[in-house]
C-alpha positions as CSV (number, residue, x, y, z in Angstrom):
1,M,-133.6,62.1,-51.4
2,P,-132.5,64.1,-54.5
3,N,-135.0,66.4,-56.1
4,I,-135.8,65.8,-59.8
5,G,-136.3,69.0,-61.7
6,I,-137.1,70.2,-65.2
7,P,-133.5,69.8,-66.4
8,E,-133.2,66.2,-65.3
9,L,-136.6,65.4,-66.9
10,L,-135.5,66.9,-70.2
11,I,-132.3,64.8,-70.1
12,V,-134.3,61.7,-69.5
13,L,-136.6,62.6,-72.4
14,A,-133.7,63.3,-74.7
15,V,-132.1,59.9,-73.9
16,A,-135.5,58.1,-74.4
17,I,-135.8,59.8,-77.8
18,L,-132.3,58.7,-78.7
19,I,-132.8,55.1,-77.6
20,L,-136.4,54.5,-78.7
21,G,-137.0,57.0,-81.4
22,P,-140.0,59.3,-81.6
23,R,-142.3,56.7,-83.1
24,R,-141.9,54.1,-80.3
25,I,-142.1,56.4,-77.3
26,P,-146.0,56.5,-77.2
27,A,-146.2,52.7,-77.3
28,A,-143.5,52.4,-74.5
29,I,-145.4,54.9,-72.3
30,R,-148.7,53.0,-72.9
31,S,-146.9,49.7,-71.9
32,I,-145.5,51.2,-68.8
33,G,-148.8,52.7,-67.9
34,G,-150.6,49.4,-68.4
35,G,-148.1,47.6,-66.2
36,L,-148.5,50.2,-63.4
37,R,-152.3,50.0,-63.7
38,G,-152.2,46.2,-63.4
39,F,-149.9,46.5,-60.4
40,K,-152.2,48.9,-58.7
41,E,-155.2,46.7,-59.3
42,E,-153.4,43.7,-57.9
43,I,-152.3,45.6,-54.8
44,G,-155.8,47.0,-54.4
45,S,-157.4,43.5,-54.7
46,G,-155.2,42.2,-51.9
47,K,-156.4,45.0,-49.6
48,R,-160.0,44.4,-50.5
49,R,-159.7,40.7,-50.0
50,G,-158.1,41.3,-46.5
51,S,-156.1,38.0,-46.6
52,G,-152.8,39.7,-46.6
53,G,-151.3,37.3,-49.2
54,T,-151.8,35.6,-52.5
55,R,-154.1,32.7,-52.8
56,F,-152.8,29.8,-54.9
57,E,-154.9,27.0,-56.3
58,Q,-153.9,23.5,-55.4
59,G,-153.0,21.4,-58.4
60,A,-150.3,19.3,-59.9
61,P,-146.8,20.5,-59.0
62,A,-145.1,22.5,-61.7
63,K,-142.5,20.7,-63.9
64,P,-139.1,22.2,-63.9
65,V,-138.1,23.9,-67.2
66,R,-134.9,22.7,-68.8
67,N,-133.6,24.7,-71.7
68,K,-131.2,22.6,-73.8
69,D,-129.8,25.7,-75.4
70,L,-127.7,26.9,-72.5
71,T,-124.4,26.0,-73.9
72,F,-122.9,29.4,-73.1
73,L,-123.3,28.8,-69.3
74,P,-120.8,26.8,-67.2
75,T,-121.8,23.2,-66.6
76,W,-122.2,23.7,-62.9
77,F,-124.8,26.4,-63.6
78,R,-127.0,24.4,-65.9
């Protein structure tokens, strides 16, 4: 596995500043952190529950979603 050092992190930071701009970087970091926090909570709740899987409530089956605005796709893919 390759090592990630200071030069690589600086390159990633420079690319992030170029793409997002300095004003949107804090919001992007908060969003990523919130997503990781939620992921950890869900993983942790599965361990506490001890079921080893996700529990689904029984209800009406989901209706398939058909988007009428898929004209750019081939007809066999719609």
